[in-house]
All heavy atoms as a GROMACS GRO file, in nm:
protein
  583
    1ILE      N    1   0.083  -0.121  -0.001
    1ILE     CA    2  -0.003   0.000   0.000
    1ILE      C    3   0.088   0.123  -0.003
    1ILE      O    4   0.060   0.220  -0.074
    1ILE     CB    5  -0.098   0.000   0.119
    1ILE    CG1    6  -0.196  -0.119   0.101
    1ILE    CG2    7  -0.172   0.130   0.129
    1ILE    CD1    8  -0.285  -0.144   0.214
    2ASP      N    9   0.193   0.123   0.077
    2ASP     CA   10   0.286   0.237   0.076
    2ASP      C   11   0.343   0.262  -0.064
    2ASP      O   12   0.360   0.374  -0.103
    2ASP     CB   13   0.399   0.214   0.173
    2ASP     CG   14   0.356   0.216   0.320
    2ASP    OD1   15   0.250   0.277   0.348
    2ASP    OD2   16   0.429   0.161   0.404
    3ASN      N   17   0.372   0.152  -0.135
    3ASN     CA   18   0.435   0.166  -0.263
    3ASN      C   19   0.341   0.206  -0.377
    3ASN      O   20   0.384   0.225  -0.491
    3ASN     CB   21   0.503   0.033  -0.303
    3ASN     CG   22   0.620   0.007  -0.218
    3ASN    OD1   23   0.697   0.096  -0.177
    3ASN    ND2   24   0.639  -0.118  -0.175
    4ILE      N   25   0.211   0.218  -0.349
    4ILE     CA   26   0.118   0.271  -0.449
    4ILE      C   27   0.075   0.415  -0.412
    4ILE      O   28  -0.020   0.466  -0.470
    4ILE     CB   29  -0.004   0.180  -0.469
    4ILE    CG1   30  -0.081   0.161  -0.341
    4ILE    CG2   31   0.034   0.053  -0.537
    4ILE    CD1   32  -0.217   0.096  -0.361
    5GLY      N   33   0.148   0.474  -0.325
    5GLY     CA   34   0.117   0.610  -0.286
    5GLY      C   35   0.039   0.626  -0.159
    5GLY      O   36  -0.012   0.732  -0.126
    6GLY      N   37   0.021   0.516  -0.087
    6GLY     CA   38  -0.052   0.517   0.037
    6GLY      C   39  -0.205   0.509   0.017
    6GLY      O   40  -0.254   0.521  -0.090
    7LYS      N   41  -0.269   0.484   0.130
    7LYS     CA   42  -0.418   0.470   0.127
    7LYS      C   43  -0.488   0.592   0.067
    7LYS      O   44  -0.582   0.574  -0.011
    7LYS     CB   45  -0.465   0.448   0.271
    7LYS     CG   46  -0.614   0.438   0.286
    7LYS     CD   47  -0.660   0.420   0.427
    7LYS     CE   48  -0.813   0.415   0.435
    7LYS     NZ   49  -0.863   0.388   0.568
    8GLU      N   50  -0.431   0.710   0.091
    8GLU     CA   51  -0.498   0.829   0.042
    8GLU      C   52  -0.490   0.840  -0.114
    8GLU      O   53  -0.560   0.921  -0.171
    8GLU     CB   54  -0.435   0.954   0.104
    8GLU     CG   55  -0.289   0.970   0.077
    8GLU     CD   56  -0.197   0.891   0.171
    8GLU    OE1   57  -0.241   0.822   0.261
    8GLU    OE2   58  -0.074   0.894   0.142
    9ASN      N   59  -0.409   0.756  -0.181
    9ASN     CA   60  -0.398   0.761  -0.327
    9ASN      C   61  -0.489   0.657  -0.393
    9ASN      O   62  -0.496   0.653  -0.514
    9ASN     CB   63  -0.254   0.732  -0.368
    9ASN     CG   64  -0.226   0.768  -0.510
    9ASN    OD1   65  -0.283   0.864  -0.567
    9ASN    ND2   66  -0.144   0.689  -0.577
   10VAL      N   67  -0.564   0.580  -0.314
   10VAL     CA   68  -0.646   0.474  -0.369
   10VAL      C   69  -0.792   0.520  -0.382
   10VAL      O   70  -0.853   0.560  -0.282
   10VAL     CB   71  -0.638   0.347  -0.280
   10VAL    CG1   72  -0.731   0.236  -0.338
   10VAL    CG2   73  -0.493   0.299  -0.268
   11ARG      N   74  -0.845   0.513  -0.504
   11ARG     CA   75  -0.985   0.541  -0.523
   11ARG      C   76  -1.069   0.416  -0.492
   11ARG      O   77  -1.166   0.423  -0.421
   11ARG     CB   78  -1.014   0.585  -0.669
   11ARG     CG   79  -0.963   0.715  -0.706
   11ARG     CD   80  -1.010   0.752  -0.848
   11ARG     NE   81  -0.945   0.867  -0.902
   11ARG     CZ   82  -0.979   0.992  -0.877
   11ARG    NH1   83  -1.078   1.018  -0.802
   11ARG    NH2   84  -0.906   1.091  -0.927
   12SER      N   85  -1.027   0.302  -0.552
   12SER     CA   86  -1.096   0.175  -0.525
   12SER      C   87  -1.004   0.059  -0.570
   12SER      O   88  -0.900   0.084  -0.630
   12SER     CB   89  -1.227   0.169  -0.601
   12SER     OG   90  -1.206   0.168  -0.737
   13VAL      N   91  -1.042  -0.058  -0.530
   13VAL     CA   92  -0.967  -0.181  -0.560
   13VAL      C   93  -1.065  -0.290  -0.596
   13VAL      O   94  -1.169  -0.306  -0.537
   13VAL     CB   95  -0.885  -0.228  -0.439
   13VAL    CG1   96  -0.795  -0.348  -0.476
   13VAL    CG2   97  -0.802  -0.118  -0.379
   14THR      N   98  -1.031  -0.362  -0.703
   14THR     CA   99  -1.108  -0.480  -0.745
   14THR      C  100  -1.007  -0.594  -0.774
   14THR      O  101  -0.886  -0.568  -0.767
   14THR     CB  102  -1.195  -0.455  -0.866
   14THR    OG1  103  -1.113  -0.419  -0.976
   14THR    CG2  104  -1.299  -0.346  -0.841
   15TYR      N  105  -1.057  -0.707  -0.812
   15TYR     CA  106  -0.964  -0.812  -0.854
   15TYR      C  107  -1.034  -0.903  -0.956
   15TYR      O  108  -1.154  -0.900  -0.975
   15TYR     CB  109  -0.920  -0.896  -0.737
   15TYR     CG  110  -1.026  -0.983  -0.674
   15TYR    CD1  111  -1.036  -1.120  -0.710
   15TYR    CD2  112  -1.113  -0.933  -0.583
   15TYR    CE1  113  -1.133  -1.201  -0.657
   15TYR    CE2  114  -1.214  -1.018  -0.526
   15TYR     CZ  115  -1.222  -1.148  -0.564
   15TYR     OH  116  -1.317  -1.228  -0.514
   16CYS      N  117  -0.954  -0.976  -1.030
   16CYS     CA  118  -1.002  -1.076  -1.121
   16CYS      C  119  -0.925  -1.207  -1.092
   16CYS      O  120  -0.860  -1.217  -0.988
   16CYS     CB  121  -0.987  -1.035  -1.267
   16CYS     SG  122  -0.819  -1.019  -1.324
   17ILE      N  123  -0.922  -1.299  -1.180
   17ILE     CA  124  -0.859  -1.426  -1.157
   17ILE      C  125  -0.710  -1.415  -1.122
   17ILE      O  126  -0.661  -1.483  -1.034
   17ILE     CB  127  -0.883  -1.523  -1.276
   17ILE    CG1  128  -1.030  -1.560  -1.287
   17ILE    CG2  129  -0.798  -1.649  -1.264
   17ILE    CD1  130  -1.066  -1.632  -1.412
   18THR      N  131  -0.638  -1.326  -1.191
   18THR     CA  132  -0.494  -1.317  -1.170
   18THR      C  133  -0.445  -1.184  -1.126
   18THR      O  134  -0.320  -1.168  -1.102
   18THR     CB  135  -0.424  -1.356  -1.301
   18THR    OG1  136  -0.456  -1.264  -1.403
   18THR    CG2  137  -0.453  -1.496  -1.342
   19ARG      N  138  -0.527  -1.084  -1.117
   19ARG     CA  139  -0.480  -0.945  -1.091
   19ARG      C  140  -0.559  -0.879  -0.981
   19ARG      O  141  -0.679  -0.895  -0.967
   19ARG     CB  142  -0.492  -0.861  -1.216
   19ARG     CG  143  -0.412  -0.919  -1.331
   19ARG     CD  144  -0.445  -0.849  -1.461
   19ARG     NE  145  -0.379  -0.919  -1.567
   19ARG     CZ  146  -0.323  -0.860  -1.673
   19ARG    NH1  147  -0.322  -0.731  -1.689
   19ARG    NH2  148  -0.265  -0.937  -1.766
   20VAL      N  149  -0.486  -0.790  -0.907
   20VAL     CA  150  -0.547  -0.699  -0.818
   20VAL      C  151  -0.544  -0.564  -0.888
   20VAL      O  152  -0.437  -0.520  -0.933
   20VAL     CB  153  -0.476  -0.693  -0.684
   20VAL    CG1  154  -0.540  -0.591  -0.590
   20VAL    CG2  155  -0.472  -0.831  -0.617
   21ARG      N  156  -0.660  -0.504  -0.909
   21ARG     CA  157  -0.672  -0.382  -0.989
   21ARG      C  158  -0.697  -0.261  -0.900
   21ARG      O  159  -0.800  -0.253  -0.835
   21ARG     CB  160  -0.786  -0.398  -1.089
   21ARG     CG  161  -0.766  -0.513  -1.185
   21ARG     CD  162  -0.891  -0.543  -1.264
   21ARG     NE  163  -0.875  -0.661  -1.343
   21ARG     CZ  164  -0.848  -0.662  -1.474
   21ARG    NH1  165  -0.833  -0.549  -1.535
   21ARG    NH2  166  -0.836  -0.775  -1.538
   22PHE      N  167  -0.601  -0.173  -0.896
   22PHE     CA  168  -0.612  -0.051  -0.820
   22PHE      C  169  -0.652   0.060  -0.914
   22PHE      O  170  -0.601   0.078  -1.024
   22PHE     CB  171  -0.476  -0.017  -0.758
   22PHE     CG  172  -0.427  -0.114  -0.654
   22PHE    CD1  173  -0.353  -0.223  -0.688
   22PHE    CD2  174  -0.460  -0.094  -0.520
   22PHE    CE1  175  -0.307  -0.311  -0.593
   22PHE    CE2  176  -0.418  -0.182  -0.422
   22PHE     CZ  177  -0.341  -0.291  -0.459
   23TYR      N  178  -0.745   0.142  -0.867
   23TYR     CA  179  -0.778   0.267  -0.932
   23TYR      C  180  -0.718   0.377  -0.847
   23TYR      O  181  -0.764   0.402  -0.735
   23TYR     CB  182  -0.931   0.286  -0.943
   23TYR     CG  183  -0.995   0.181  -1.031
   23TYR    CD1  184  -1.026   0.052  -0.979
   23TYR    CD2  185  -1.016   0.202  -1.170
   23TYR    CE1  186  -1.080  -0.045  -1.063
   23TYR    CE2  187  -1.070   0.105  -1.250
   23TYR     CZ  188  -1.102  -0.019  -1.197
   23TYR     OH  189  -1.158  -0.119  -1.278
   24LEU      N  190  -0.613   0.437  -0.901
   24LEU     CA  191  -0.535   0.532  -0.817
   24LEU      C  192  -0.571   0.675  -0.857
   24LEU      O  193  -0.603   0.704  -0.973
   24LEU     CB  194  -0.386   0.511  -0.838
   24LEU     CG  195  -0.334   0.370  -0.802
   24LEU    CD1  196  -0.186   0.357  -0.833
   24LEU    CD2  197  -0.359   0.337  -0.656
   25LYS      N  198  -0.558   0.768  -0.761
   25LYS     CA  199  -0.578   0.908  -0.791
   25LYS      C  200  -0.464   0.961  -0.870
   25LYS      O  201  -0.483   1.044  -0.961
   25LYS     CB  202  -0.597   0.984  -0.657
   25LYS     CG  203  -0.722   0.940  -0.580
   25LYS     CD  204  -0.730   1.009  -0.451
   25LYS     CE  205  -0.854   0.957  -0.370
   25LYS     NZ  206  -0.858   1.007  -0.238
   26ASP      N  207  -0.342   0.915  -0.841
   26ASP     CA  208  -0.223   0.960  -0.910
   26ASP      C  209  -0.129   0.847  -0.931
   26ASP      O  210  -0.060   0.801  -0.839
   26ASP     CB  211  -0.155   1.073  -0.829
   26ASP     CG  212  -0.032   1.129  -0.896
   26ASP    OD1  213   0.009   1.082  -1.001
   26ASP    OD2  214   0.022   1.228  -0.843
   27THR      N  215  -0.124   0.794  -1.055
   27THR     CA  216  -0.040   0.676  -1.081
   27THR      C  217   0.107   0.704  -1.073
   27THR      O  218   0.188   0.615  -1.056
   27THR     CB  219  -0.074   0.616  -1.222
   27THR    OG1  220  -0.053   0.718  -1.322
   27THR    CG2  221  -0.213   0.564  -1.229
   28THR      N  222   0.145   0.830  -1.081
   28THR     CA  223   0.285   0.864  -1.071
   28THR      C  224   0.344   0.841  -0.934
   28THR      O  225   0.466   0.838  -0.913
   28THR     CB  226   0.319   1.016  -1.116
   28THR    OG1  227   0.255   1.103  -1.027
   28THR    CG2  228   0.267   1.034  -1.257
   29LYS      N  229   0.258   0.828  -0.834
   29LYS     CA  230   0.301   0.801  -0.696
   29LYS      C  231   0.335   0.657  -0.676
   29LYS      O  232   0.399   0.621  -0.577
   29LYS     CB  233   0.196   0.848  -0.595
   29LYS     CG  234   0.177   0.997  -0.590
   29LYS     CD  235   0.076   1.033  -0.484
   29LYS     CE  236   0.062   1.184  -0.476
   29LYS     NZ  237  -0.033   1.224  -0.372
   30ALA      N  238   0.293   0.567  -0.766
   30ALA     CA  239   0.319   0.424  -0.756
   30ALA      C  240   0.466   0.394  -0.782
   30ALA      O  241   0.519   0.445  -0.884
   30ALA     CB  242   0.226   0.347  -0.844
   31GLU      N  243   0.529   0.316  -0.704
   31GLU     CA  244   0.666   0.271  -0.716
   31GLU      C  245   0.670   0.143  -0.794
   31GLU      O  246   0.690   0.034  -0.734
   31GLU     CB  247   0.735   0.259  -0.579
   31GLU     CG  248   0.733   0.386  -0.494
   31GLU     CD  249   0.838   0.489  -0.543
   31GLU    OE1  250   0.922   0.451  -0.623
   31GLU    OE2  251   0.821   0.608  -0.505
   32THR      N  252   0.651   0.148  -0.924
   32THR     CA  253   0.638   0.027  -1.005
   32THR      C  254   0.760  -0.064  -0.993
   32THR      O  255   0.745  -0.185  -0.986
   32THR     CB  256   0.611   0.068  -1.152
   32THR    OG1  257   0.484   0.142  -1.156
   32THR    CG2  258   0.596  -0.055  -1.240
   33ASP      N  259   0.880  -0.010  -0.994
   33ASP     CA  260   1.002  -0.093  -0.982
   33ASP      C  261   1.004  -0.170  -0.856
   33ASP      O  262   1.032  -0.290  -0.854
   33ASP     CB  263   1.128  -0.004  -0.993
   33ASP     CG  264   1.153   0.052  -1.133
   33ASP    OD1  265   1.095  -0.005  -1.227
   33ASP    OD2  266   1.230   0.149  -1.141
   34ILE      N  267   0.965  -0.107  -0.745
   34ILE     CA  268   0.961  -0.176  -0.616
   34ILE      C  269   0.849  -0.286  -0.618
   34ILE      O  270   0.874  -0.398  -0.575
   34ILE     CB  271   0.937  -0.077  -0.498
   34ILE    CG1  272   1.065   0.013  -0.488
   34ILE    CG2  273   0.910  -0.148  -0.370
   34ILE    CD1  274   1.042   0.130  -0.392
   35ILE      N  275   0.733  -0.248  -0.663
   35ILE     CA  276   0.621  -0.342  -0.664
   35ILE      C  277   0.649  -0.466  -0.752
   35ILE      O  278   0.624  -0.578  -0.712
   35ILE     CB  279   0.491  -0.271  -0.711
   35ILE    CG1  280   0.451  -0.164  -0.607
   35ILE    CG2  281   0.377  -0.373  -0.730
   35ILE    CD1  282   0.344  -0.070  -0.654
   36THR      N  283   0.710  -0.441  -0.870
   36THR     CA  284   0.742  -0.552  -0.960
   36THR      C  285   0.837  -0.652  -0.895
   36THR      O  286   0.832  -0.771  -0.923
   36THR     CB  287   0.802  -0.497  -1.093
   36THR    OG1  288   0.713  -0.405  -1.152
   36THR    CG2  289   0.835  -0.604  -1.191
   37ASN      N  290   0.922  -0.603  -0.808
   37ASN     CA  291   1.021  -0.691  -0.744
   37ASN      C  292   0.975  -0.751  -0.613
   37ASN      O  293   1.052  -0.824  -0.551
   37ASN     CB  294   1.155  -0.615  -0.725
   37ASN     CG  295   1.224  -0.595  -0.856
   37ASN    OD1  296   1.243  -0.685  -0.936
   37ASN    ND2  297   1.251  -0.467  -0.886
   38LEU      N  298   0.852  -0.727  -0.571
   38LEU     CA  299   0.798  -0.787  -0.447
   38LEU      C  300   0.779  -0.936  -0.471
   38LEU      O  301   0.739  -0.981  -0.580
   38LEU     CB  302   0.667  -0.720  -0.410
   38LEU     CG  303   0.677  -0.576  -0.358
   38LEU    CD1  304   0.537  -0.522  -0.337
   38LEU    CD2  305   0.758  -0.568  -0.228
   39ASN      N  306   0.802  -1.011  -0.364
   39ASN     CA  307   0.777  -1.158  -0.371
   39ASN      C  308   0.633  -1.184  -0.404
   39ASN      O  309   0.543  -1.132  -0.342
   39ASN     CB  310   0.818  -1.218  -0.234
   39ASN     CG  311   0.809  -1.368  -0.235
   39ASN    OD1  312   0.829  -1.431  -0.340
   39ASN    ND2  313   0.781  -1.428  -0.120
   40GLY      N  314   0.609  -1.264  -0.509
   40GLY     CA  315   0.474  -1.302  -0.548
   40GLY      C  316   0.418  -1.217  -0.660
   40GLY      O  317   0.318  -1.256  -0.719
   41VAL      N  318   0.479  -1.107  -0.688
   41VAL     CA  319   0.425  -1.018  -0.797
   41VAL      C  320   0.493  -1.064  -0.926
   41VAL      O  321   0.616  -1.074  -0.937
   41VAL     CB  322   0.459  -0.870  -0.769
   41VAL    CG1  323   0.421  -0.783  -0.892
   41VAL    CG2  324   0.382  -0.822  -0.647
   42ARG      N  325   0.411  -1.090  -1.026
   42ARG     CA  326   0.462  -1.140  -1.155
   42ARG      C  327   0.483  -1.026  -1.253
   42ARG      O  328   0.570  -1.030  -1.336
   42ARG     CB  329   0.366  -1.242  -1.212
   42ARG     CG  330   0.351  -1.362  -1.124
   42ARG     CD  331   0.252  -1.461  -1.177
   42ARG     NE  332   0.238  -1.571  -1.079
   42ARG     CZ  333   0.187  -1.685  -1.111
   42ARG    NH1  334   0.139  -1.708  -1.232
   42ARG    NH2  335   0.174  -1.777  -1.017
   43ASP      N  336   0.401  -0.919  -1.241
   43ASP     CA  337   0.412  -0.807  -1.334
   43ASP      C  338   0.321  -0.697  -1.283
   43ASP      O  339   0.236  -0.718  -1.200
   43ASP     CB  340   0.367  -0.849  -1.476
   43ASP     CG  341   0.412  -0.760  -1.587
   43ASP    OD1  342   0.489  -0.665  -1.560
   43ASP    OD2  343   0.370  -0.774  -1.699
   44VAL      N  344   0.341  -0.578  -1.343
   44VAL     CA  345   0.249  -0.464  -1.315
   44VAL      C  346   0.211  -0.414  -1.456
   44VAL      O  347   0.294  -0.396  -1.544
   44VAL     CB  348   0.321  -0.355  -1.237
   44VAL    CG1  349   0.235  -0.227  -1.232
   44VAL    CG2  350   0.352  -0.401  -1.095
   45VAL      N  351   0.080  -0.394  -1.475
   45VAL     CA  352   0.028  -0.345  -1.602
   45VAL      C  353  -0.056  -0.221  -1.572
   45VAL      O  354  -0.140  -0.221  -1.483
   45VAL     CB  355  -0.058  -0.452  -1.668
   45VAL    CG1  356  -0.122  -0.400  -1.798
   45VAL    CG2  357   0.018  -0.577  -1.690
   46GLN      N  358  -0.035  -0.115  -1.650
   46GLN     CA  359  -0.121   0.003  -1.637
   46GLN      C  360  -0.202   0.013  -1.767
   46GLN      O  361  -0.149   0.024  -1.875
   46GLN     CB  362  -0.032   0.129  -1.618
   46GLN     CG  363   0.043   0.124  -1.489
   46GLN     CD  364   0.123   0.247  -1.463
   46GLN    OE1  365   0.063   0.360  -1.463
   46GLN    NE2  366   0.253   0.239  -1.447
   47ALA      N  367  -0.334   0.005  -1.747
   47ALA     CA  368  -0.424   0.005  -1.861
   47ALA      C  369  -0.562   0.053  -1.822
   47ALA      O  370  -0.612   0.020  -1.714
   47ALA     CB  371  -0.434  -0.135  -1.920
   48SER      N  372  -0.626   0.131  -1.909
   48SER     CA  373  -0.759   0.175  -1.894
   48SER      C  374  -0.783   0.245  -1.756
   48SER      O  375  -0.887   0.220  -1.690
   48SER     CB  376  -0.859   0.058  -1.908
   48SER     OG  377  -0.841   0.005  -2.038
   49GLY      N  378  -0.688   0.322  -1.709
   49GLY     CA  379  -0.702   0.387  -1.584
   49GLY      C  380  -0.680   0.298  -1.460
   49GLY      O  381  -0.704   0.340  -1.347
   50GLN      N  382  -0.640   0.180  -1.484
   50GLN     CA  383  -0.616   0.081  -1.374
   50GLN      C  384  -0.466   0.057  -1.358
   50GLN      O  385  -0.391   0.054  -1.454
   50GLN     CB  386  -0.682  -0.052  -1.409
   50GLN     CG  387  -0.826  -0.048  -1.429
   50GLN     CD  388  -0.883  -0.182  -1.474
   50GLN    OE1  389  -0.816  -0.285  -1.467
   50GLN    NE2  390  -1.005  -0.183  -1.525
   51TYR      N  391  -0.430   0.034  -1.235
   51TYR     CA  392  -0.292  -0.005  -1.198
   51TYR      C  393  -0.304  -0.152  -1.154
   51TYR      O  394  -0.353  -0.178  -1.047
   51TYR     CB  395  -0.237   0.084  -1.088
   51TYR     CG  396  -0.092   0.065  -1.060
   51TYR    CD1  397   0.005   0.133  -1.140
   51TYR    CD2  398  -0.045  -0.020  -0.963
   51TYR    CE1  399   0.140   0.116  -1.112
   51TYR    CE2  400   0.089  -0.038  -0.940
   51TYR     CZ  401   0.180   0.030  -1.012
   51TYR     OH  402   0.315   0.015  -0.991
   52GLN      N  403  -0.269  -0.241  -1.246
   52GLN     CA  404  -0.297  -0.384  -1.223
   52GLN      C  405  -0.174  -0.453  -1.174
   52GLN      O  406  -0.067  -0.451  -1.243
   52GLN     CB  407  -0.346  -0.450  -1.352
   52GLN     CG  408  -0.465  -0.385  -1.408
   52GLN     CD  409  -0.501  -0.443  -1.548
   52GLN    OE1  410  -0.446  -0.538  -1.594
   52GLN    NE2  411  -0.595  -0.376  -1.617
   53VAL      N  412  -0.183  -0.521  -1.059
   53VAL     CA  413  -0.070  -0.595  -1.004
   53VAL      C  414  -0.105  -0.745  -1.029
   53VAL      O  415  -0.200  -0.797  -0.975
   53VAL     CB  416  -0.049  -0.568  -0.858
   53VAL    CG1  417   0.065  -0.648  -0.799
   53VAL    CG2  418  -0.026  -0.419  -0.831
   54VAL      N  419  -0.022  -0.804  -1.114
   54VAL     CA  420  -0.045  -0.943  -1.153
   54VAL      C  421   0.023  -1.037  -1.049
   54VAL      O  422   0.143  -1.031  -1.030
   54VAL     CB  423   0.015  -0.974  -1.294
   54VAL    CG1  424  -0.012  -1.114  -1.339
   54VAL    CG2  425  -0.037  -0.874  -1.396
   55VAL      N  426  -0.062  -1.117  -0.986
   55VAL     CA  427  -0.012  -1.204  -0.881
   55VAL      C  428  -0.046  -1.353  -0.904
   55VAL      O  429  -0.010  -1.439  -0.823
   55VAL     CB  430  -0.062  -1.163  -0.742
   55VAL    CG1  431  -0.005  -1.028  -0.700
   55VAL    CG2  432  -0.214  -1.156  -0.736
   56GLY      N  433  -0.121  -1.380  -1.008
   56GLY     CA  434  -0.159  -1.518  -1.038
   56GLY      C  435  -0.286  -1.558  -0.963
   56GLY      O  436  -0.363  -1.472  -0.923
   57PRO      N  437  -0.309  -1.688  -0.944
   57PRO     CA  438  -0.426  -1.737  -0.881
   57PRO      C  439  -0.455  -1.694  -0.737
   57PRO      O  440  -0.560  -1.716  -0.684
   57PRO     CB  441  -0.416  -1.889  -0.900
   57PRO     CG  442  -0.273  -1.916  -0.916
   57PRO     CD  443  -0.215  -1.796  -0.983
   58GLU      N  444  -0.353  -1.632  -0.679
   58GLU     CA  445  -0.370  -1.582  -0.540
   58GLU      C  446  -0.434  -1.447  -0.533
   58GLU      O  447  -0.442  -1.380  -0.426
   58GLU     CB  448  -0.231  -1.574  -0.471
   58GLU     CG  449  -0.160  -1.707  -0.456
   58GLU     CD  450  -0.088  -1.749  -0.581
   58GLU    OE1  451  -0.068  -1.666  -0.675
   58GLU    OE2  452  -0.053  -1.869  -0.592
   59ALA      N  453  -0.487  -1.396  -0.647
   59ALA     CA  454  -0.538  -1.261  -0.650
   59ALA      C  455  -0.647  -1.235  -0.547
   59ALA      O  456  -0.646  -1.131  -0.486
   59ALA     CB  457  -0.595  -1.232  -0.791
   60GLU      N  458  -0.738  -1.322  -0.527
   60GLU     CA  459  -0.845  -1.302  -0.428
   60GLU      C  460  -0.788  -1.291  -0.288
   60GLU      O  461  -0.824  -1.201  -0.212
   60GLU     CB  462  -0.951  -1.411  -0.434
   60GLU     CG  463  -1.064  -1.388  -0.334
   60GLU     CD  464  -1.173  -1.492  -0.342
   60GLU    OE1  465  -1.158  -1.593  -0.413
   60GLU    OE2  466  -1.278  -1.472  -0.276
   61GLU      N  467  -0.693  -1.374  -0.258
   61GLU     CA  468  -0.628  -1.373  -0.121
   61GLU      C  469  -0.551  -1.239  -0.106
   61GLU      O  470  -0.560  -1.176   0.003
   61GLU     CB  471  -0.530  -1.493  -0.112
   61GLU     CG  472  -0.463  -1.504   0.021
   61GLU     CD  473  -0.370  -1.627   0.025
   61GLU    OE1  474  -0.400  -1.725  -0.044
   61GLU    OE2  475  -0.275  -1.618   0.101
   62VAL      N  476  -0.481  -1.196  -0.205
   62VAL     CA  477  -0.407  -1.071  -0.198
   62VAL      C  478  -0.507  -0.952  -0.186
   62VAL      O  479  -0.489  -0.862  -0.103
   62VAL     CB  480  -0.314  -1.051  -0.321
   62VAL    CG1  481  -0.250  -0.914  -0.322
   62VAL    CG2  482  -0.208  -1.160  -0.327
   63TYR      N  483  -0.613  -0.959  -0.265
   63TYR     CA  484  -0.717  -0.853  -0.257
   63TYR      C  485  -0.773  -0.842  -0.115
   63TYR      O  486  -0.784  -0.736  -0.058
   63TYR     CB  487  -0.829  -0.884  -0.355
   63TYR     CG  488  -0.952  -0.800  -0.334
   63TYR    CD1  489  -0.958  -0.669  -0.384
   63TYR    CD2  490  -1.061  -0.848  -0.263
   63TYR    CE1  491  -1.071  -0.591  -0.363
   63TYR    CE2  492  -1.174  -0.774  -0.244
   63TYR     CZ  493  -1.175  -0.645  -0.291
   63TYR     OH  494  -1.291  -0.565  -0.271
   64ASN      N  495  -0.807  -0.957  -0.054
   64ASN     CA  496  -0.860  -0.957   0.083
   64ASN      C  497  -0.757  -0.902   0.182
   64ASN      O  498  -0.799  -0.827   0.271
   64ASN     CB  499  -0.904  -1.101   0.122
   64ASN     CG  500  -1.028  -1.146   0.046
   64ASN    OD1  501  -1.110  -1.064   0.005
   64ASN    ND2  502  -1.038  -1.276   0.029
   65ALA      N  503  -0.632  -0.935   0.162
   65ALA     CA  504  -0.530  -0.879   0.255
   65ALA      C  505  -0.518  -0.728   0.236
   65ALA      O  506  -0.504  -0.653   0.336
   65ALA     CB  507  -0.396  -0.950   0.228
   66VAL      N  508  -0.520  -0.680   0.115
   66VAL     CA  509  -0.513  -0.541   0.088
   66VAL      C  510  -0.630  -0.466   0.147
   66VAL      O  511  -0.617  -0.366   0.215
   66VAL     CB  512  -0.506  -0.512  -0.067
   66VAL    CG1  513  -0.529  -0.365  -0.098
   66VAL    CG2  514  -0.370  -0.555  -0.123
   67MET      N  515  -0.748  -0.519   0.126
   67MET     CA  516  -0.871  -0.454   0.180
   67MET      C  517  -0.874  -0.454   0.332
   67MET      O  518  -0.925  -0.359   0.392
   67MET     CB  519  -0.997  -0.521   0.124
   67MET     CG  520  -1.013  -0.503  -0.028
   67MET     SD  521  -1.001  -0.328  -0.082
   67MET     CE  522  -1.150  -0.257  -0.006
   68SER      N  523  -0.818  -0.558   0.392
   68SER     CA  524  -0.817  -0.555   0.542
   68SER      C  525  -0.726  -0.450   0.593
   68SER      O  526  -0.750  -0.395   0.702
   68SER     CB  527  -0.772  -0.696   0.594
   68SER     OG  528  -0.637  -0.717   0.573
   69GLN      N  529  -0.625  -0.412   0.512
   69GLN     CA  530  -0.535  -0.301   0.557
   69GLN      C  531  -0.588  -0.167   0.514
   69GLN      O  532  -0.569  -0.068   0.589
   69GLN     CB  533  -0.398  -0.322   0.495
   69GLN     CG  534  -0.326  -0.442   0.550
   69GLN     CD  535  -0.192  -0.462   0.489
   69GLN    OE1  536  -0.123  -0.367   0.461
   69GLN    NE2  537  -0.153  -0.587   0.465
   70LEU      N  538  -0.661  -0.159   0.401
   70LEU     CA  539  -0.714  -0.028   0.356
   70LEU      C  540  -0.836   0.011   0.437
   70LEU      O  541  -0.860   0.130   0.459
   70LEU     CB  542  -0.750  -0.037   0.210
   70LEU     CG  543  -0.640  -0.023   0.107
   70LEU    CD1  544  -0.698  -0.038  -0.033
   70LEU    CD2  545  -0.558   0.102   0.123
   71GLY      N  546  -0.925  -0.085   0.469
   71GLY     CA  547  -1.051  -0.048   0.531
   71GLY      C  548  -1.136   0.025   0.429
   71GLY      O  549  -1.134  -0.008   0.311
   72GLU      N  550  -1.209   0.124   0.471
   72GLU     CA  551  -1.290   0.200   0.378
   72GLU      C  552  -1.205   0.288   0.290
   72GLU      O  553  -1.115   0.352   0.340
   72GLU     CB  554  -1.388   0.290   0.457
   72GLU     CG  555  -1.510   0.219   0.509
   72GLU     CD  556  -1.603   0.170   0.402
   72GLU    OE1  557  -1.632   0.243   0.306
   72GLU    OE2  558  -1.644   0.053   0.411
   73VAL      N  559  -1.234   0.290   0.160
   73VAL     CA  560  -1.156   0.369   0.070
   73VAL      C  561  -1.245   0.481   0.020
   73VAL      O  562  -1.358   0.460  -0.025
   73VAL     CB  563  -1.110   0.284  -0.052
   73VAL    CG1  564  -1.036   0.371  -0.152
   73VAL    CG2  565  -1.025   0.167  -0.006
   74SER      N  566  -1.198   0.604   0.035
   74SER     CA  567  -1.272   0.722  -0.009
   74SER      C  568  -1.244   0.746  -0.159
   74SER      O  569  -1.130   0.736  -0.203
   74SER     CB  570  -1.226   0.845   0.070
   74SER     OG  571  -1.281   0.958   0.013
   75SER      N  572  -1.344   0.774  -0.232
   75SER     CA  573  -1.328   0.797  -0.376
   75SER      C  574  -1.309   0.947  -0.407
   75SER      O  575  -1.310   0.988  -0.519
   75SER     CB  576  -1.444   0.743  -0.454
   75SER     OG  577  -1.566   0.809  -0.412
   76SER      N  578  -1.291   1.026  -0.306
   76SER     CA  579  -1.276   1.171  -0.331
   76SER      C  580  -1.134   1.206  -0.371
   76SER      O  581  -1.041   1.133  -0.356
   76SER     CB  582  -1.318   1.251  -0.209
   76SER     OG  583  -1.238   1.215  -0.099
   0.00000   0.00000   0.00000
């Protein structure tokens, strides 16, 4: 969470089968080099306003862990 600009930089988070999809207020705050090198991260893709962290079939588990740390996310 720190490496994507902190909680205050997150508009919302979703996930699919292999990715955790962050909607960030400012994508330039994301430390892509650091995130890409985290254990378990396969890739980072930025597309359609999404900052997608590719983690494989563990995406739901990672999403749940992220949400437990983020709590309520403000979209403002």
